[in-house]
N, C-alpha and C positions, 0 to 999 in steps of 0.2 A: 525484429531484433529488440530485445528489452533495453530500454533506456534507463529505467529506474523502477525499483520496487519500494513502495512507501506504505507505512502503516498510518492510517488516518480514519478514525471511527466515523467521521462525518462523510467519508467517501468523496463525493463530488461537490465542491463548494468553491468560492472565489479563489482561494490560494491554489487549489489543485487545478481548477478549470482554466485559470488564466495564467498565473505566474509560472507554475510548474510546467504546464503543457506547452506554453510558448517557449520557456527557457530550455526545454528538452527538444523542442521541435517535434513533439509527438503528434502522430496522426490517428492514434487509437488509444483509448483509455479502457483498460480492463478493470472493472470493479469486482473484487473478490469478497464475497459475503455468503455465509451460510443462512442468513436470515432475510436479506433484502428481497429475494424473489418471492418470499411468502407474503409480501405486502405490496400489492399492485399500485396503491396510491403513492407509497414511498418511491417505488421504481420510477413512476411518472414524474414525481417532483425532482428526483435526482437527475433524471435525463434532461429536465428543463435547464439545468445549469451547464449543459454541454456547450463547449465553444463551437462556433461555426466551422464546418469543414473537418471536424474531428469525430470519428466513430466512437461510440460508447457501447461496450458490451458488459453485461452483468452475468456472472457465473458463480456457482459455489466453489469451494476450494478444490474439490475433487475434479470438477469439470474444467477448472482453470488449469490445473496441472496437466490434465490430459491434452487440452488444446495446445498448450505451450510445447509439450513433449512431441506432439504430432507434427509440429512444424507449420501448422496452419497460420500461426501468428507471425511467422518469420518475415512476411511481406510488409509488416507494419513497423513503424517506430513506436514501440509499445511502452506505455506508461501503466504500470500495474499498481493499483491502490487496494490494499487489504484492510478490511474493517478491524481485524484483531491481530495482536501479536502472535497468538497461537497459529492462526492461519498463515500469516506471513512467514513464520519460522518453518512451518511445514512446506510451504511453497519453495522457500529458499533452499531447503535441504534437498527436495526432490528434483528441482530443475538446475541446481548448481550455481545459483547467483552468488556473486562475491561481495555484494554490499546491500545493506538494508537501511533505509531512511526512516527514522521515527518522526512522524509529524504530530498528530494529535491522538491521544488515547484517552478513553473515558475515565473520569475519577470514580472511585467507589470504595467500598469497605476493604480494609487491609491493603489499600494502595497508597504508595508514597509518590510524591511529586519529585521527579528527577530533573525536570526542566519545565519551563512554562508550558502548560497544557500537555505534558507527557507524564502519565501516571503508570506505575507498574506494581503488581502484587508479587509475592515471593515466587510463585510458579512462573510468571512471565520473566522475572529476573533470571531465574535458572535457565530458561530457554534461550534468552539473549546471551547469557554467559557461555552457554554450550556452543552456539554458532560462532561466537567471537573467538573462542578457543580453537575452533575448527578453521579459522582463517577468514571468516566473513567480517567485513568492515561494518560495524553498527554505529550509526551516528544520528544526531538530532540536528535537524535543519528545517526551520519553518518555511522559508522561501528561498529560491535559488540565490538571491543577492545576500542573504545572511551567512554568517560564518558557520561552518560545520563544527559541531561539538561532539567529540568522540564519546561513545557510551562507556 
């Protein structure tokens, strides 16, 4: 069962590995990235951050959606971390999740900061507005103990 879908371009790091995983009681973290699997060194380093006793799986967006829809992930308390807003929105739409947590998104050209470490460009804003209008709760929250900020 999915506990949380979060966007965090850093994927697995201290906040995700310890604060969120423990706060959610997650026993499996699904890292959703279309680029991570192309870099074996990065995969290895990301997996080094995994908490003891927690399974970490890396899949691209397409494989992640298929795995969740197949029911194979139902046996886990699943924490889904997406590298990009585009990937997260696609996943949310296809699997019917009703909330999306924005953690960290990378800064870049044409991006504006909407909260500390959360940057969006016009295309990403449009995608977030679209799912919000469809009834998905979109919020910013760095760690479980901090207050949710509505997007």
